[in-house]
N, C-alpha and C positions, 0 to 999 in steps of 0.2 A: 478380156481382163474388166472388173467392175470396176467404176470409180469410188474411192473411199472417201470423198466428196459428195455432199448432199445437194443434188443439181437444182432441188425445189427453192434452196434459201439463197440470199443474196448475201456477198461478203465485201469487206473492206480490204483494201490493199495498202501495204505502206512500202514504200520506196527511200532506198537511202542514197547518199550522194557517193561519188568516187569516179567521177570520169568516165573511161569506158565501159565501168559497169553498167550503165545505161544502157546499153545494146543489149546485154543480158536480159536485162529488165524487160524488154521490149518483146525480146524471144520468150521469155516465161509470160509475159501478158498475151501473147498470141496463141502460145499454147492452151492457157486457161481458157480463152474464148473459144477455141477448136473444140475444147473438151465440153462447153456449155456452161461453163462457172460465170455467174453472174455477179459482177462486182457494182455496188453501186455508191462506194466511198472511196477516196484515194486521198493518201497524205505523202507527202515527199520533200527530202530535203535536197538543195542543189540541183544536181541533174535529175533525181528522183523527182522533184518539182517539176520540172520540164516533161519529164515523161507522164507524169499523172495528168496534166494539160491534157498530152493526147490520148490518154485513158478517158478523160472526160468527153472528150470529143469523139471518142470512139472512133479513131481513124487511125488503122494499123498500119494501112499504106504510107500515108504520110510519114509517120513514125519510123519506119523501116527505110524510107527515102532519105530522111533526114540522118541515120545514123549512118547508111553507105555514103553517103556524100559528106559528111562532117570532115572539116578540116582545121586547124588551127586559125588559119588566116580568114575563117569565116566567123569565127567568133571574138578574136583578137587582131589588132595591127601590127601581125607580124609577117615574116616570110616563111614559109612552110619549108624551105629548104634548110 
């Protein structure tokens, strides 16, 4: 299958907020990276801003680790049960 995106160009990505949607965003970014899509600008709101920071750092592994280990108690002073 031929890519529809021009891999010679650079693109911007916009990420919205919405809690667990952030895990999906990391998967989509990983797929874009593996396809060779170059991202040179990121904008994000809420969890999208957090993921945008990972994209700026170009650190898929760290982003995946954060999303695989995330729990309410890691972000707020609550009991996960």
